[in-house]
C-alpha positions in Angstrom: -2.0 -18.8 -33.6 -4.0 -19.4 -30.3 -0.6 -18.5 -28.5 -0.6 -15.1 -30.6 -4.0 -14.3 -29.7 -3.4 -14.7 -26.1 -0.3 -12.6 -25.9 -2.1 -9.7 -27.6 -5.0 -9.9 -25.4 -2.3 -9.8 -22.6 -0.8 -6.8 -23.9 -4.3 -4.9 -24.4 -5.1 -5.7 -20.6 -1.6 -4.4 -19.5 -2.2 -1.2 -21.3 -5.6 -0.7 -19.8 -4.2 -1.4 -16.3 -1.4 1.2 -17.0 -4.0 3.7 -18.3 -6.3 3.0 -15.0 -3.1 3.8 -12.8 -2.2 6.8 -14.7 -5.6 8.1 -14.4 -5.7 7.6 -10.4 -2.5 9.2 -10.0 -3.4 12.2 -12.0 -6.9 12.8 -9.8 -5.0 12.6 -6.8 -2.3 14.8 -7.9 -5.2 17.3 -9.2 -7.2 17.2 -6.0 -3.7 17.9 -3.7 -3.0 20.8 -6.2 -6.3 22.5 -6.3 -6.8 22.0 -2.3 -3.3 23.7 -1.8 -4.4 26.4 -4.3 -7.2 27.1 -2.0 -5.1 28.3 1.0 -7.0 29.3 4.0 -10.2 29.9 1.7 -12.5 27.8 3.8 -15.5 27.8 1.3 -13.3 26.6 -1.4 -11.7 23.9 0.9 -15.5 22.6 2.1 -16.2 22.6 -1.5 -13.4 20.5 -2.8 -13.5 18.2 0.3 -17.1 17.6 -0.6 -16.1 16.7 -3.9 -13.4 14.1 -2.9 -15.8 12.4 -0.4 -18.5 12.0 -3.2 -15.7 10.7 -5.3 -14.6 8.2 -3.0 -18.2 7.1 -2.4 -18.9 6.6 -6.2 -15.5 4.6 -6.5 -16.4 2.3 -3.5 -20.0 1.6 -4.7 -18.6 0.8 -8.3 -15.8 -1.5 -6.8 -18.8 -3.4 -4.7 -21.2 -3.7 -7.6 -18.0 -5.4 -9.7 -17.2 -7.7 -7.1 -20.6 -8.6 -6.8 -21.2 -9.3 -10.5 -18.0 -11.3 -10.7 -19.1 -14.0 -8.2 -22.0 -15.5 -10.3 -19.5 -15.8 -13.5 -16.6 -17.7 -11.3 -19.4 -20.1 -9.9 -21.2 -20.6 -13.3 -18.4 -20.6 -15.8 -17.2 -23.9 -17.7 -15.8 -26.5 -15.2 -12.7 -26.3 -17.4 -12.3 -22.5 -16.7 -12.3 -22.5 -12.9 -8.6 -21.5 -13.0 -7.1 -18.8 -15.1 -6.2 -19.4 -18.7 -3.3 -17.1 -19.1 0.0 -18.7 -20.1 3.2 -18.4 -17.8 4.3 -15.8 -20.3 1.4 -13.8 -19.7 1.1 -14.0 -16.0 4.9 -13.1 -16.0 3.9 -9.9 -18.1 1.3 -9.2 -15.9 3.2 -9.3 -13.0 6.2 -7.1 -14.6 3.7 -4.4 -15.7 1.4 -4.3 -12.4 0.9 -1.2 -10.6 -0.7 -1.3 -7.3 -2.5 2.4 -8.4 -4.5 0.1 -10.9 -6.2 -1.5 -8.2 -9.0 0.4 -6.5 -8.0 0.1 -2.8 -4.8 2.3 -2.6 -7.0 5.0 -4.9 -9.3 5.1 -2.3 -7.0 5.1 0.5 -5.4 8.0 -1.4 -8.8 9.7 -1.4 -9.1 9.4 2.4 -5.6 11.0 2.8 -6.7 13.8 1.0 -9.8 14.1 2.8 -8.3 14.1 6.0 -5.9 16.7 5.2 -8.4 19.1 3.8 -10.6 18.5 6.6 -7.8 19.3 9.0 -7.1 22.3 7.2 -10.5 23.6 7.5 -10.6 23.0 11.1 -7.4 24.9 11.5 -8.3 27.8 9.5 -11.9 28.1 11.1 -10.5 28.1 14.6 -7.8 30.8 14.1 -9.9 33.1 11.6 -13.3 32.7 13.7 -13.2 31.4 17.0 -9.9 32.6 18.4 -10.4 36.3 17.7 -13.6 36.0 20.0 -11.5 34.8 22.9 -9.7 38.4 23.0 -10.7 41.6 24.6 -11.9 43.4 21.6 -14.7 40.7 20.8 -16.0 41.2 24.6 -15.8 45.2 23.9 -17.9 44.7 20.7 -20.5 42.4 22.3 -20.6 44.4 25.0 -21.3 48.0 23.5 -25.0 47.8 24.1 -24.7 46.7 27.6 -22.5 49.1 29.2 -25.1 50.4 31.4 -26.0 47.2 32.8 -22.5 46.2 33.0 -21.7 49.4 34.9 -24.4 48.5 37.6 -22.8 45.3 38.2 -25.2 42.6 37.6 -22.2 40.2 38.3 -21.6 36.6 37.4 -25.2 36.1 35.9 -24.5 39.0 33.2 -21.1 37.7 32.3 -22.9 34.4 31.6 -25.4 35.9 29.4 -22.7 37.8 27.4 -20.7 34.6 27.1 -23.6 32.8 25.7 -24.3 35.6 23.4 -20.8 36.0 22.2 -20.2 32.2 21.4 -23.5 32.1 19.7 -22.2 34.7 17.2 -19.1 32.8 17.1 -20.8 29.7 16.2 -22.9 31.5 13.6 -20.0 33.2 12.0 -18.1 29.7 11.7 -21.1 28.2 9.9 -21.1 31.2 7.3 -17.7 30.8 6.8 -17.8 27.0 6.3 -20.7 27.7 3.6 -21.9 31.2 3.1 -24.5 29.8 0.6 -26.0 27.2 2.9 -25.8 29.7 5.8 -27.8 32.2 4.0 -30.6 29.6 3.7 -29.9 28.5 0.2 -29.4 25.1 -1.1 -25.6 24.1 -1.9 -23.9 21.2 -3.6 -21.9 20.7 -0.5 -22.3 17.6 1.9 -24.6 19.1 4.9 -23.0 16.7 7.2 -19.6 18.5 6.7 -20.4 21.5 8.6 -21.6 19.5 11.6 -18.3 17.3 11.3 -16.5 20.4 11.3 -18.3 22.0 14.3 -18.0 19.2 16.5 -14.2 19.6 16.3 -14.4 23.1 17.0 -16.6 22.7 19.9 -14.3 20.0 21.2 -11.5 22.4 21.1 -13.3 25.3 22.8 -14.3 22.8 25.4 -10.8 22.2 26.3 -9.7 26.1 25.9 -12.7 27.1 28.5 -12.0 24.2 30.9 -8.1 25.4 31.0 -9.1 28.9 31.4 -11.8 28.3 34.3 -9.4 26.2 35.9 -7.0 29.4 36.4 -6.6 30.4 39.9 -7.8 34.2 39.1 -9.1 36.2 36.4 -5.5 37.9 36.2 -3.7 34.9 35.6 -2.6 34.6 32.0 -2.8 31.7 29.6 -0.2 29.3 29.3 -0.4 27.6 25.9 -1.9 29.2 22.6 -3.2 26.1 21.4 -4.9 24.4 24.5 -5.4 27.5 26.4 -5.8 30.4 24.2 -8.4 32.5 26.1 -6.8 35.9 26.9 -10.0 37.5 28.3 -11.6 35.6 31.1 -15.0 37.8 30.3 -15.5 35.3 27.3 -16.0 32.3 29.8 -19.8 31.5 31.1 -18.3 31.7 34.7 -15.6 33.6 36.3 -12.1 32.0 36.4 -11.4 30.3 39.5 -14.8 30.2 40.7 -16.0 26.5 42.0 -19.0 27.4 44.0 -22.4 25.3 43.4 -23.9 28.2 42.0 -21.2 28.8 39.4 -21.3 24.9 38.4 -25.0 25.2 37.9 -24.7 28.3 35.7 -22.1 26.5 33.8 -24.3 23.4 33.2 -27.3 26.0 32.1 -24.8 27.5 29.6 -23.6 24.4 28.1 -26.8 23.2 27.8 -28.0 26.4 26.1 -25.1 26.2 23.6 -25.6 22.4 22.9 -29.5 23.0 22.0 -28.6 26.1 20.0 -26.0 24.2 18.2 -28.5 21.1 17.3 -31.1 23.6 15.9 -28.4 25.5 13.8 -27.5 22.4 11.9 -31.1 20.9 11.9 -29.7 17.4 13.1 -31.0 16.0 16.0 -30.5 12.5 18.1 -33.3 11.0 16.0 -31.4 11.4 12.5 -33.2 9.8 9.4 -31.6 6.8 8.0 -30.4 8.8 5.3 -28.5 11.2 7.4 -27.1 8.5 9.5 -25.6 6.9 6.2 -24.4 10.3 4.8 -22.7 10.6 8.5 -21.1 7.5 8.3 -19.5 7.6 4.8 -17.9 10.9 6.1 -17.0 10.0 9.6 -13.6 8.6 8.7 -12.2 11.9 7.8 -12.1 13.3 11.3 -11.6 11.8 15.0 -14.9 10.7 16.3 -15.8 13.0 19.0 -19.1 13.1 21.0 -21.5 15.4 19.3 -21.4 19.0 20.7 -19.9 17.4 23.6 -18.7 20.3 26.0 -18.1 17.3 28.4 -15.0 18.7 30.2 -16.7 21.7 31.8 -19.5 19.5 32.9 -17.1 17.4 34.8 
């Protein structure tokens, strides 16, 4: 009689593990499906990335609570029940029906992979849709329309630096608006605020490489060599002229980079003295992208 009851309990347990594994697979498949359906729609991608991160955080916290709760029961349990009471037949059935997706760790790892894919999709979309167009001649003409007279009188490198600063401020603002139009409009949003910061760090790092390579060209007439790492086709979007390695150009470049960095910090409302809550949120999402120095236009300051 006891053996039959144990066998029945083992069957119920195996069934619950199978349900858990199926649910985990269904959630991951659903997230992949809905993320791919977003295409290059950045706000929707940001929304689902935020949801995925929150889901992973909930699962991780639940696992931690269960692990902590199971410790006293193992310690305080009856002496004769320190070892599992499952019979050999039950252990065999459990092993045969075991599915790794029933465990939380494979599920959490799968969520992290989905996050990384969505994050990279967001970075690529914003880079090509928003920042790359500002590297072309049309962007310079647009931002230059109100300053034609000043340009005509040739204010030189300083004028170019000011135009570049204004141009990229607009580009960063457009990127922020594309990431989350609701938050960019000054309203509260359900998306994690730190996501915009992480994406912007990646974009600024890419822009740093692009500007560094463009500035290293021998002259303004030299064409870009790589559409990914050297995409800037109009040298007027640079804070200093290409090929200019003078002391004055270096000082002007340093001022421009400092101006951008301070402006970006103000834009996202997060400075070096982050609150503990903001640091916890940043740490929980940091794994979705490479760790980069914040707003570090470090190549151009070498």
